[in-house]
C-alpha positions in Angstrom: 65.1 50.8 31.8 65.2 50.0 28.1 61.5 50.9 27.8 62.2 54.3 29.3 64.5 55.3 26.4 61.3 56.4 24.6 61.4 59.5 26.8 64.9 60.5 25.6 63.9 62.9 22.8 61.4 64.9 25.0 63.9 65.0 27.8 66.7 66.2 25.6 64.5 68.9 23.9 63.2 70.2 27.2 66.7 70.3 28.7 67.9 72.2 25.6 65.0 74.7 26.1 66.0 75.3 29.7 69.6 75.8 28.6 68.6 78.2 25.8 66.1 80.3 27.7 68.8 82.7 29.3 70.0 83.4 25.8 66.6 84.7 24.7 67.2 88.2 26.0 70.3 88.5 23.7 68.2 88.0 20.6 67.9 91.0 18.2 64.8 93.2 18.9 63.2 92.1 15.7 63.3 88.4 16.6 62.0 89.2 20.1 59.0 90.8 18.6 58.2 87.6 16.8 58.7 85.4 19.9 55.0 85.6 21.1 53.9 84.2 17.7 56.2 81.2 17.6 53.9 79.0 19.6 51.1 79.6 17.1 53.5 78.8 14.2 54.8 75.6 15.9 51.3 74.5 16.8 50.0 75.1 13.3 52.8 73.0 11.9 52.1 70.2 14.3 48.4 70.3 13.5 49.0 70.1 9.8 51.3 67.1 10.3 48.7 65.5 12.6 46.1 65.9 9.9 48.4 64.6 7.2 49.4 61.5 9.2 45.9 61.0 10.7 47.0 61.5 14.3 43.8 62.7 15.9 45.0 62.5 19.5 48.0 64.8 18.8 45.7 67.2 16.8 43.4 67.7 19.7 46.3 68.2 22.2 47.6 70.9 19.8 44.1 72.4 19.7 44.0 72.5 23.5 47.5 74.1 23.8 46.5 76.7 21.1 43.3 77.6 23.0 45.2 77.9 26.3 47.9 80.1 24.8 45.4 82.3 23.0 43.6 82.8 26.3 46.8 83.8 28.0 47.8 86.2 25.3 44.3 87.8 25.3 43.8 88.2 29.0 47.1 88.1 30.8 50.0 90.5 30.7 51.6 89.0 33.8 50.3 87.2 36.9 46.4 87.1 36.7 44.5 89.8 38.5 40.8 90.2 38.6 38.1 87.5 38.4 38.1 86.8 34.6 41.9 86.5 34.1 42.3 84.5 37.3 39.6 82.0 36.6 40.7 81.7 33.0 44.3 81.0 34.1 43.2 78.6 36.8 40.9 76.5 34.6 43.5 76.3 31.9 46.1 75.1 34.4 43.7 72.3 35.4 42.0 71.4 32.1 45.0 71.2 29.8 46.8 68.5 31.9 43.5 66.7 32.3 42.9 66.7 28.6 46.4 65.5 27.9 45.9 62.6 30.3 42.6 61.7 28.7 43.9 61.8 25.2 46.8 59.6 26.3 44.3 57.0 27.5 42.1 57.3 24.4 42.6 55.3 21.3 43.4 56.8 17.9 40.0 57.6 16.3 40.8 60.2 13.7 39.8 63.9 13.4 36.7 64.2 11.2 35.2 60.8 12.2 32.3 60.4 14.5 34.7 60.0 17.5 36.5 63.1 16.3 33.4 65.2 16.2 32.5 64.0 19.7 35.9 65.1 20.9 35.4 68.5 19.3 32.1 68.7 21.2 33.8 67.6 24.5 36.3 70.5 24.1 33.5 72.9 23.3 31.7 71.9 26.5 34.8 72.7 28.4 35.0 76.1 26.8 31.4 76.8 27.9 32.3 75.7 31.4 35.2 78.1 31.5 32.9 81.0 30.3 30.3 80.0 32.9 32.9 79.8 35.7 34.1 83.4 34.9 30.6 84.9 35.6 30.8 87.1 38.7 28.0 85.2 40.5 29.7 81.8 40.5 31.6 82.3 43.7 31.7 78.6 44.8 33.5 77.4 41.7 35.9 80.3 41.9 36.7 79.5 45.5 37.4 75.9 44.6 39.7 76.9 41.8 41.6 79.2 44.3 41.7 76.5 47.0 45.0 76.3 48.9 45.8 72.9 50.4 48.8 74.1 52.3 50.7 77.3 53.2 54.0 75.6 52.4 56.6 78.3 51.5 57.7 76.5 48.4 54.1 76.0 47.1 53.1 79.5 48.0 55.8 80.8 45.7 54.2 79.1 42.6 51.9 80.9 40.2 50.3 77.5 39.4 47.1 77.1 41.4 47.4 74.4 44.0 44.4 72.4 42.6 46.3 72.0 39.3 49.3 70.2 41.0 47.6 66.9 41.7 46.1 67.0 38.2 49.6 67.5 36.7 51.0 64.7 38.9 48.2 62.3 38.0 48.5 63.2 34.3 52.2 62.5 34.3 51.7 59.1 35.9 49.0 58.2 33.3 51.2 59.4 30.4 54.2 57.5 31.6 52.3 54.2 32.1 50.6 54.5 28.7 53.9 55.4 26.9 55.9 52.6 28.5 53.2 50.1 27.6 52.5 51.3 24.1 56.1 52.4 23.3 54.5 55.2 21.3 56.5 58.3 20.5 53.4 60.4 20.7 52.5 59.2 24.2 56.1 59.7 25.3 56.1 63.3 23.9 53.0 64.1 26.0 55.1 63.9 29.2 57.4 66.6 27.8 54.3 68.6 26.8 53.0 68.4 30.4 56.4 69.5 31.8 56.8 72.4 29.4 53.2 73.6 29.9 53.7 73.5 33.7 56.8 75.7 33.3 54.9 78.0 30.9 52.1 78.5 33.4 54.3 78.9 36.4 56.4 81.5 34.6 53.4 83.6 33.6 54.8 86.5 35.5 58.3 86.3 33.9 58.9 87.8 30.5 59.4 85.4 27.7 58.9 82.2 29.8 55.4 81.4 28.5 56.0 81.8 24.8 59.3 79.9 24.9 57.9 76.9 26.8 54.6 76.8 25.0 56.8 76.7 21.8 58.8 73.9 23.4 55.6 72.0 24.3 54.3 72.2 20.7 57.7 71.3 19.2 58.1 68.2 21.5 54.6 67.0 20.4 55.5 67.7 16.7 58.6 65.6 17.0 56.5 62.9 18.6 54.2 62.9 15.5 57.2 62.8 13.2 58.8 59.9 15.1 55.6 58.0 15.2 55.2 58.4 11.5 58.8 57.3 10.9 58.1 54.2 13.0 55.0 53.4 10.8 57.2 53.4 7.7 60.3 51.8 9.1 59.2 49.6 12.0 57.1 46.4 11.9 54.0 46.9 14.0 53.6 43.3 15.1 57.1 42.5 16.3 58.5 46.0 16.9 61.6 45.2 14.8 62.8 47.5 12.0 61.0 46.6 8.8 62.3 45.4 5.4 62.3 49.0 4.3 64.6 50.0 7.1 66.9 47.0 6.1 67.0 48.3 2.5 67.9 51.7 3.7 70.7 50.3 5.9 72.1 48.2 3.1 72.6 51.3 0.9 75.5 52.6 3.0 77.1 49.5 4.3 80.8 49.0 3.8 82.4 46.2 1.9 82.6 43.8 4.9 79.4 42.5 6.5 77.4 39.3 7.1 73.7 38.6 6.5 71.8 35.9 8.3 68.3 34.9 7.1 66.2 33.4 9.9 63.0 31.4 9.2 60.6 30.0 11.7 60.3 26.2 11.2 56.8 24.8 10.5 55.2 28.2 10.9 52.2 27.2 8.8 51.6 24.3 11.1 51.3 26.7 14.1 48.8 28.8 12.2 46.7 25.8 11.1 46.9 24.1 14.5 46.5 26.9 16.9 45.2 29.9 14.9 46.8 33.1 13.7 46.8 34.6 17.2 49.3 32.0 18.3 51.2 32.5 15.0 51.5 36.2 15.9 52.6 35.2 19.4 55.3 33.0 17.9 56.6 35.8 15.7 56.7 38.2 18.6 58.6 35.7 20.7 61.2 35.0 18.0 61.6 38.7 17.4 62.2 39.3 21.1 65.1 36.8 21.0 66.5 38.2 17.8 66.4 41.7 19.3 68.9 40.5 21.9 71.3 39.0 19.4 75.0 39.7 20.3 78.0 40.1 18.1 77.0 43.6 16.9 74.0 42.2 14.9 70.8 44.0 14.3 67.5 42.2 13.5 64.9 43.1 10.9 61.5 41.7 10.0 62.0 40.6 6.4 58.5 39.4 5.7 56.1 36.7 6.9 57.9 34.3 9.2 61.3 35.4 7.9 63.8 37.7 9.6 67.2 39.1 8.7 70.1 39.8 11.0 72.8 42.2 9.7 76.3 42.2 11.1 78.2 45.2 9.8 82.1 45.0 9.6 82.0 41.3 10.5 83.1 38.1 8.8 81.2 34.8 8.7 83.4 33.0 11.1 83.0 35.8 13.7 79.2 35.4 13.9 78.6 31.7 13.6 78.9 31.0 17.4 76.5 33.9 18.1 74.0 32.6 15.7 74.3 29.0 17.0 73.7 30.4 20.5 70.6 32.3 19.3 69.3 29.1 17.6 69.6 27.2 20.9 68.0 29.9 22.9 64.9 29.9 20.7 64.8 26.1 20.6 65.1 25.7 24.4 62.4 28.3 25.1 59.0 26.9 26.3 56.4 29.3 25.0 53.2 29.2 27.0 50.1 29.5 24.8 47.9 32.5 25.6 44.4 31.5 26.6 41.5 32.9 28.4 43.2 32.3 31.7 46.5 34.1 30.6 47.6 36.5 33.4 47.7 40.1 32.5 50.9 40.5 34.5 54.1 39.5 32.7 55.6 38.5 36.1 52.8 36.0 36.7 53.2 34.8 33.1 56.9 34.1 33.8 55.9 32.1 36.9 53.6 29.9 34.8 56.3 29.5 32.1 58.9 28.4 34.5 56.8 26.8 37.2 54.7 23.7 37.5 52.7 24.5 34.3 55.7 24.3 32.1 54.7 21.0 30.5 51.1 22.0 30.0 50.0 24.4 27.2 53.5 25.1 26.0 55.1 24.7 22.6 58.7 24.7 21.4 59.7 26.8 18.4 62.8 26.3 16.3 64.4 28.4 13.5 66.6 27.7 10.6 69.4 30.1 9.8 71.3 30.7 6.5 74.4 32.8 6.6 76.4 34.6 3.9 79.1 37.2 3.9 80.1 39.9 1.4 83.1 39.2 -0.9 84.6 39.6 -4.3 81.8 37.4 -5.8 79.1 39.2 -3.8 79.6 42.9 -4.1 75.9 43.9 -4.1 73.7 43.5 -1.0 71.1 41.6 -3.1 73.8 39.0 -3.9 74.6 38.5 -0.2 70.9 38.2 0.7 70.4 35.7 -2.1 73.4 33.6 -0.9 72.0 33.7 2.6 68.6 32.6 1.3 70.3 29.6 -0.5 72.0 28.7 2.8 68.7 28.9 4.5 67.1 26.4 2.0 70.0 24.0 2.8 69.3 24.4 6.5 65.6 23.6 5.8 66.5 20.7 3.6 69.0 19.3 6.1 66.3 18.8 8.8 65.7 22.4 10.1 66.7 23.8 13.4 70.3 24.4 12.3 72.7 27.1 11.0 74.1 26.7 7.5 76.5 28.7 5.4 
């Protein structure tokens, strides 16, 4: 469930759009005249941010959305009638979700790179296909686009063509899986984009629905780009913890009472020299996962290298020592199975190996030393508290490691 929180922002924005839509008709006439152009403005903003932050996948999704909306504006004034508008609408309803799913699966490869140029060409080929499908003589493809799987009353009332429904469903599944695995705000926003686009297409016959929900789709993806860029600056990529920069930001508005704990992985250089940097990274991720679950109101940060920081706002030293001691024991007791060529891809199978008969084979124990300091009259600045915690950490190291010192 914790991994699903990444969908919170798209869900909230989409819900707010649904709530706001009935208020659209109450807008002054001047603003209503601008409404059809708001999707273009939002998409242009998103494209500029995508270029600035080198987010090629988002850029191409914006491009696909812009092409679809431009086609709707140019050929549809309501539900499609005639061969050209109908084929254009049907292909857009299928190709846009298909492209969103494909870009969710693809890796980030830039915009003007070789991969980026190939993606431009791929979209260009799709545009040629749409133009070819609209030709009067291509009856077979037009019949396929108009195919009806069922005469169900609910589906019959949809403007969305029935061939688009499985594509939307499959696209949603692909996006959810990729977003949960990557924990990427851009991937999570694509689910909101799919939902908003589906509503925009299905509401093609209702005034204001298409521009409002196309704007929502572009805005959700724009927020995803911004959140992803924020994570780059304030979140450590290896461990997923907030970075030192985020810690420094947090320290600027702390109150007078707080505790800082500096956590250092014992003999970390030995792990790297003995097992290689891949295992060293595995150690850091494991320790970070334990720190992330620290109790007592603490929040963990990656300070740098093998060193972490835990911040306890509005706490005193004696209130957090038991929590830190429990954290130290949890890490020391954990048997970390080294990843090898036979490492299962499933985390569930990995747990079976960790706690099953293979526990004593191919596992290592990791310990940490922790230094603790609290703010006070002689430590008014956060830098002084961190320095005192560092000194306590050195005492823990000098005292034999795998201990908590104040």
